[in-house]
N, C-alpha and C positions, 0 to 999 in steps of 0.2 A: 452290542451297542451301536454298531454301524447300521444294522437293519433297522433299528428303532429310529435312528436319525433320518434314514431315507424315507421311512414311512411318515414320519412327522413332516418332512419337507414336501412329500407328495400330498399329504393332507392340507398343508398350508397353501399349496399351489391350487388345489381344488377349491378351497374356500375363497381364494383370491379371484378366481374366474367366476365364482357363482353370481356376483352382481352382473357381469357381462352376459352370462347365460340367461338370467331373469330379465334384465333390462336392455339388452343389446338392441333388440328390434325397436323398442320404443325410442331409444337414442337415435337410431337411424331415421325414424319418422320425424324426429325434431332436429334434423340436420342443420336447418337454417338457424335455429336458436343457438347453436354452438359455432356459429360462423367465425366469430372473433376468436374463440379458443383455438379453432382449427388453424386459422391463419397465424396466430401466435406460436402455435406448435411448429408450423413449418418454418417460421423465421427463426425460431430457437433451435431448429434442427433436432427435435425430439423424435427418436426413431420408434414411434408408437402410433397406432390409430387412435383417434379421439375417443372412440367407444371404449377401447381398452383403458385409456388414460382415466376417463371418467369412472370406469369400474374400479380402477385402483383408488381413486379419490374416495368413492363411497366405501370401499372395503376398509381402508386405513382410517377413515372418519368414524366408521362403526367400531373399530378396535379401540381408538382413542376415546370415543364416547363411552364405551364400556369401562375403560380405565377411569374416566371421570366419574361415572356412576358409582364405582367401587370406592374411590376416594371420597365421593359425596356421602356414602354410607358411614364411612369411618368418621368424617367430619361431623355428620348429623348425630352420631352416637356420643362423640365427645361434647358437642354443644348441648344436647338435651339430657344426657345422663351424667356426665362427668362435671362439666362446668355449671350446668343447670341454667335454665332460662330465667330472667327476672320476672317478677310478678306482672309488671306492666311493661310491655314492649313499645306501644305507641299511645297516642292520646285518643285513640278511637274508643267509642262507647258502644255497647251492644244492648239492644232492647231485649226484654224478657223472651221474646219469640226467637231471637237468634243467639241467646246466651249459651245455648248448647254447643256452639262452635268452640267455646273455650276448653271444653272437654277434650278436643282433639288438637289442641294447640301444638303439642310436641310433634305429633304425626304430621301435621300441616307444614311446620317449619322443616322437618326432616325431608319430607317430600319435595319441598321447594329447593332445598340445598342439593338434593340428588339430581333433580331435573335441570337445575341451573348449571351444575358442573358437567353433566352429560352434554347439554347443548353447547356449553362453552368449549370444551375440549373438542367434541366432534365438529362443531362449527368452525372453529379456528383451523383445524386440520383441513377441512373442505375448502375454506377460503384460500389457504396457502396453496393448495393444489391448483385452484383456479387462477391464481395470479402468478404462479411460478413460471409458466411459459412466457408471459409478457415481460416478466423480470429478466429472464434469460435472453429474450430477444433484444431487450434494451442493452444488456451487457455485450452482446455480439455487435450490436449497432455501434457502440462506443469503440470497441476494438477495431472494427472495419474502418471507421472514420479516422482513427489515429494512424492506422498503417497505410491508408489508401494513397496519400501523396507520395510516399516512398515506393509503393507498389507501381504507381504510374511511372515514376522515374525509372524503375526497373524495366517496365515493359517498353518504355521509349528507347532506353539504352539498347535493349536486345533487338528492337526493330531497326535501329541504325546499323546493327551487326549483320542484317540480312535475314533474320528469322521472320517466318510468316506469323500471323496472329495466333493460330492454333498452337504452334510450337511455343510461342511466348507464354500463352496461358498454361501450357503444360509445364513449362519450366517454373512459372510462378507458383503453381499448385504444389510443387515439390518443396517449396520453401516455407513451410509452415512454422518452422522454428523462428524464422526472421520476420515474416509478414503476417503471422497469426491468422485471424479469422478471414482476412482479405484473401489469403491463399486458399482457404477452405471454400470460400465462395467460388473461386475459379475452378476448384475441384468439382463443384456441384455442376458447373457448366460442362466440363469434360465428361462427367458421369452421365449426364443427360445425353451426350452425343455417343459415348462408347457403349453404354448398356441399353439405351432405349432407342437408338438409331435415328435420333433427330439431327437435323443439320444445324450448323452454327447459328443461323438466324433464329430458328425456333428455340434453340437452347438459350440464346441471349434474351429473347422474349420471355421465356419461362422464369429465368433468374430475376428479371425485373419485377415479376409478379410476387415473388416470395422473399426477396432480400429485405432485411430490416433497415438497411442504410439507404437513405434518400440520395446521398452522394454517390454511392455505388450504382444505384439505379439510374441516376442522371448519366454517369460515365457509360454504362452499358447501352442505354438508349441512344446516346449520341454516336457511340461506336456502331450501333446497328444502322444508324442513318448513314454514316460514312461508308459502311460496307455496301449498303443498298445503292448509294450514289456512285460508287467506284472511286471514292476519294482516297487520298494518301493517308494511310493509317499512322505512319510514322510522324507526319506533320501534326496530325490530330493529337497524338499522344504527347508531342512536344509542347503544343499549345496548352494541353491540360496540365502538363507538369509545371509550366511557367505560371499558369493560373493558380494552381495550388500553392505555389511558392509565394506568389503576391498575397493570396488570401491568407496564408499562414502568417505573413508579416502584419497584415491588418489585424488578424485575431490576436496576435502577440501584443499589439498596442492596446487593444481593448482589455486584454488580460491583465496587462501591467497597470492600466488605470483602475480595474477592479481590485487588483492586489493592493494598490496605493490606498484606495478607499477602505479596504479591510484593515490595513495597518493603522490608519487613523481611527477607525472604529475600535480596534483593539486597545489603543492607547487611551481612548476616551473611556471605554467601558470597563476595562480590567487593569488600568493603572491609575488614571485619575479618579475614576469612580470609586474603587475600593479605598483609595487614599482619603477621599472626602467622607466616606462612610466611617472609616477608622477614626478620623478626627472627631466626627460627630458622636460616634459610640463612646470614645473615651470621655468626652465632655459630659455626656449624659450620665455615664457610670460614675464619674468623679463628683459631679454636682448633686446627684440624687442619692440620698442615704439608702443603702440596700440595693443599689443599682446592679443589674446583672450584665454580663459580658457575652450573652448569647450571640448578639449581632456581630461582635468582633470575631468570635470563633468561627461563625458561619462564613464570614467574608474571607478570612485568612485560609482556613482549612478546607473550604468547599468551593466558594464562589471563584477565587482566583485560579486554583489548579483545574477545576472542572471546565470553567469558561475557556481557559487558555487551551485545554486539550480539544475542545470543540472547535476552536479556531484552526488548530493544527489539522484536524480532520477535514474541515471545510476547504482549507487551502489545498490539501492534497487531492480532494475530489475535483475541484475546478482546474487544477493544473493540467494543461494539455501536454501531449507528447508522450514519449515512451517513458515508462517507469520501471523500477526494479532493475535487476541484473540482467544483462544481455544474455540470450540463449547460447548454448554450446552448439557450434555447427557440427554436423556429422562427419567423422573422420574414420579412415580405415585403421584397424588395429593390427599391427604387424608382429607383435610380440605376445606370446602366451596365449593367442586366441586363434591360431591357425594350425592346421594339421601338417606335420612334417613327415614326408614319406621316408621309408627305410632306405636310405642311401648312404654313401660313404661320407657325405657332408653332414649328416644328422648329428653326430657328436660334436662337430665344431659349432653347429648352430645352437645346440643346447648349451655349450659353454658360453656362447654369445648372450644367450637369455640370462644365464646365471651371473654373468659379469655385469649385465645392465641392472639386474636386481641388486647386486652389491653396490653399484654406483648410485642407484637411487637411495639405498639405505645410507650410504656415506654422505650423500648430499643432505639427507634429512637430519643426520646428526650434526653436520657442519652448519646447517642453517635451520635451527629448530623453530625460529620465528616465521618461516615461510608460510605455513598454513594460517597464522594470524594476520599476515600481510595480505593474503588473498581473501580470507573470510574474517573481517574484524569481529563479527559477532561471536566467534569462537572464544574470545577473551572472556565472555560471560561464563563459560564452562569452568574457568579457573578462578575468576574473581568472586563469582557468586558463592561458592562453597567457602572460600576464604573469608568473605564477609559474614557469612552465617556463623562460622566458628568464632570469629572476632566479636560479633554482637552477643553470642551466647556467653562467652567469657566475660565480656563487659557487663552484661546484665547480672551475672552472678556476683561480680565485684561490686557493682553498683548497689545491690540489695544491702550491703554491709555498710554503706555510707549514709549520712544523715539526709542529704538531699539527692535523691536518685535522679531527678529530672536534670539538675545541673551536671551531674556526673555523666549521664548517658547522652546528653545533647551533642557534645563534641564528638563522642564515638560514632554516633549516627552520621554526622557530617563527614568524618573521615571515611566511614563506610561507603557513603555516596561517592566520595573522591576515588576510592579504590576501584569501584565498579566503572565509573564514567571516564576517568582519565586514560586507562589503557585502551578502552573502546575508542575514545576520541583520537588518541595518537595513531592507532593502526588505521582507522577510518580515513583520517586526513592524509596518512602516507599513501594509502591506496587511491584516494581521490586525486591527490596531487600527481600520482603516476599516470592515472587515466587522462587527466587533463593535459598533461604534457604530450602524451601520445596523440590524443584527439586534435590538439593544436597543430601537430605536424602532418596529420593525415592528409589534408587538402594539398599541401605542397608535395607530399609523397606521390600522390596520384597525378598531379600535374607533371611532375618529372617523368613518371612512367609514360604518361600520354605523349610528352614532347620527345622522348627517346623512341617511342613506338612509331611516331610519325616519320622518323628518319629512316625507318626500315629495320630497326633492331627488333628482335623478338622479345617477348616478356621476360624470358629467362635471362638474356643477355642484359636487359635493362636492369634487372635486379642485381646481377653480378656487377654491373658498372656502379650502382649506388652503394655497394658495400665499401667503397673507398671513402665514403663520407663518414666523418667522425662526430658529426653533430645531429641533433634531432633524433631520428629513428635509427641511427647508424647501428646500434647494438641489436635492435630487433631485426633489421634488415639482414645483418650477418647470420642471425639465427635462421632466418628463411632460407638463406643461401646454403647454410650448413645442412639443413633438412634436404634440399635438393641434391646436394653433393653425395649425401648418404643414400640416394636412390628414390626419394619420394618425388611424386610429381609436382608440378608447380601449383596445381589447385590444392593438393593435399598440404603443401607447405604453407600456402596462404591461409587455409582454414585453421591450421595449428597456430598460426600467428593471431588470428582472430580469437581463438579460444584462450590464448594466453592473456590478451588484453581485456576481454569480456566487456566491451562497451558497444552500445547500439550503433554508433556511427561506423565503427570498424566492421561490425557484423554485417550490416547492410552493404557496405562498400565491397567487402570480400565476397559476399554472396553474389552480388552483381557481376564482379570481375570473373569469378569462377564459372558462372553459368554462360557468360558471354564467350569465355575462352573454350568451353566445351563445344560450343556451336560454331565458333569462327576464330581464326587466328588474328583477324583484323579487329582489334579491340581499342584502337586509338580513340575513337568517338565515345565508346563505352567509359573509358577512363576519364575522359573530359567531363562527361555527364556525372560520373561518381564523384569527381573532385568538386564540381559545382554543388552537388547535393550536400556533401560533407562541409563545404565552406558555408553554405547557407544556414545549416543547423548550428554550426559553431558560432556564426554571427548572431543568431537569435539567442544563444545562451549568453554570450558576452553582453548583448543589449540588455538582457534581464538583470544581470549582475550590476551593471552600471546604474540602471534605472532604480533598482531596489536598494542601492548603497545608501541613498539619502534616508530611506525609511528605517534601515538598520541603525543608522546614526540617531534617528528620532527615538527609536526604542531604547537605545543606550541612554540618551538624554533623559527620557521619561523615567527610566529606572533610577538614574542618579537623583532626579527630583524626588522620587518616591522614598528612597532610603534617606535622602537628606532631611526631608520633612519629618519622617518618623524618628530620626535621630534627634532632631531639635525637640520633638515632643518628649522623647525619653530623657534627654540630658538637661532640658531647661524647663519645659512646662510642667512635667510631672514632679520634678524636684522642688519647684517653687510651691506646687500644690501641697506637697508633703510637709514642707516647712510651715506653710500657713495653717494647715490642719494641726500641726504639733503645737503652734502658738496658741491657737484657739483652745486646744484641750488643756494646755498648761496654765492658761490664764484663768480657767474656770468660769469664763463668762457665759452669758445666756445664749450666745450664738450657736447654732448647730454646726458641729465639726464636719468637715468634708469627708466623703466616703473614700478616703485614701490614707494608706500608711506605708511604711517601708516595705512590708511584705507584699502588699498589692502592687507597689511600684515595681518590685522585682518581677512579679508575675507579668505585668505589662511589658516590661523590658524583654522578658522571655518570649512573649507573644509576638512583639515586633521583630525580634530576632528571627523567629520562625517565618514571619511574614516576609522579611527581606530575602531570606534563602529561597522560599517558594516562588516569590516574584522573580527573582534572578534566574532560577532554573527554567521556568516556564517562558519567560521573556526571551531567553536564549534559544529555546526550541523554536519560538515564533520567528526569531530573526533568521534562523537556519532555513526553515521551510519556505520563508518568503524570498530570501536572497539566492538560495541554491537549490531549492526544491527537495530538500532532504532533511529529515528530523535529526539524523546522526550528524549532519553538518552543523546543526545548531548546538551540539555539545560543547564546542570550544567557547561559544558566547555564553553558555550556561556556566561553564567553569570560571570564566572571567568575572561575571556578574555575582556569582555566588562567593567567590573569593573576596570581592570588594565589600559585599555585605557582611561576610564573616569577620573580616579584619576590622571593619568599622565598629561593629558591636563588641567584638572580643577585646579590642584595645582601649576603646573609649567609653563603653556603656556598662557591659556586664562585669 
């Protein structure tokens, strides 16, 4: 079996290289025709020659084209033999001289289907191959631009510590976990120097030609000018760092204005708009005998949720800054992952390992909720199975009742609460803890800087700060405990960053540890790190305050939404039912309204669902606008859904 697998793999590789063997020379001759593709591949850092890449595109396009042809044959057989073609496909007429074409109608249709699916599958695959490098280059550009201001601050801080520019670049290139693609761009510069023998000037010029980021190109071009003119690199990096900080504040204001416009657009398009359509749809359905409710169903079950999710995605895309969870900084593992020589101390060391494992197990048993506090998404592993079991049992019970919809509605709402509320609680707990730590980081770094300026070492400064009981006092004591147990300062600080898992802390600790490795004089570095942390914290606070008014507007618009549909349900529809019953009982010649008690109950149920859906989606919009996180919107969703649920349950249904 293994030999067959190897032979099949070898055959596949040969088939894969066949297009390159047949067309490689022609591709080289048309090198200029693929200039944009070659540049996009360089910017995307795709480690493959353009000839081989195009060969892969042709090979996989051929494979998918053959798959399309096979599916086309199956579809053609179904259409022509199973379903059968109608006698008349179009309004075309044939003269006696061309009437013979009708004899081959099935063959022509089948041939068209096969050719169409072959070209569709193969063509789409080839086009995807051609646009993939440009797409990846764009992704890298976005990542570089997001991390570049912080990377420049990192470079400036290290330059103040006395490192030369090449050492600074080498330090930055090793911080891919923190600075992402910006660090990888620096690694390209160093690789150009280390492996290809180019000097710094040539390497900087080369990176300017192939980087996808215009901001990075501008930074390197100006750095090249400073080097050529013999200027002070530290001053240049300081000016660039301040320039990026000012620019970030300006961009933040523009972003907040855009966010405000999107909030107003959302309220208009997906709160006020659907409300108007619902009123219009109810009027048309009630006043028109035999009127249908397709428009109402479409608005409540499709337009509102899909449109709201589109807004969530759009806001997430345009939101600047770091997203997601901060990376784990590399740390040394001292337990269970090192070899222990055969010495007299080995049994004692093994007992130590065993005791630590026992302590970890005991801690896990004493605080079983710790994994959920660190990863709120883990709650879904518990709540989703519980909800599935609950819904299955409810469905079985509901089938025995007269009105299944009325019975299952409340169960579905409770199921949503079971999923959402634990996730919301643990997310808010984690977020609150992170915000408390992040708020204290600038002061923590400033205190370290001030004590360092007095002549104290970083270790002594941390020991001094353990006396504090406020702010980061607990975390600082953990850092000091790690150092007392024999870990280095850098290792203890990295462990602190990995416990908090926030971008501000990760960048600050990376900056401090790198500076500490190069020089013991890190007072200026700590000051720069404090300024960087304070600036980002200020931007976050400014966003929260600016978006608070729009969150209030979303709440008000939701209250108006459920208030109006409540009035429609409790007043308008009730009066229409009474009027319809009077007309019917009088036996007059007037046409009765298309509304009765059963339809009124159906409309109430529809409005109830609309209130819940609107509340849930509006809450998510409020969270992603105010705090940049969908999970942060769950608390708003729970509040709005609860208001809608209680209103309809107590006063309507």
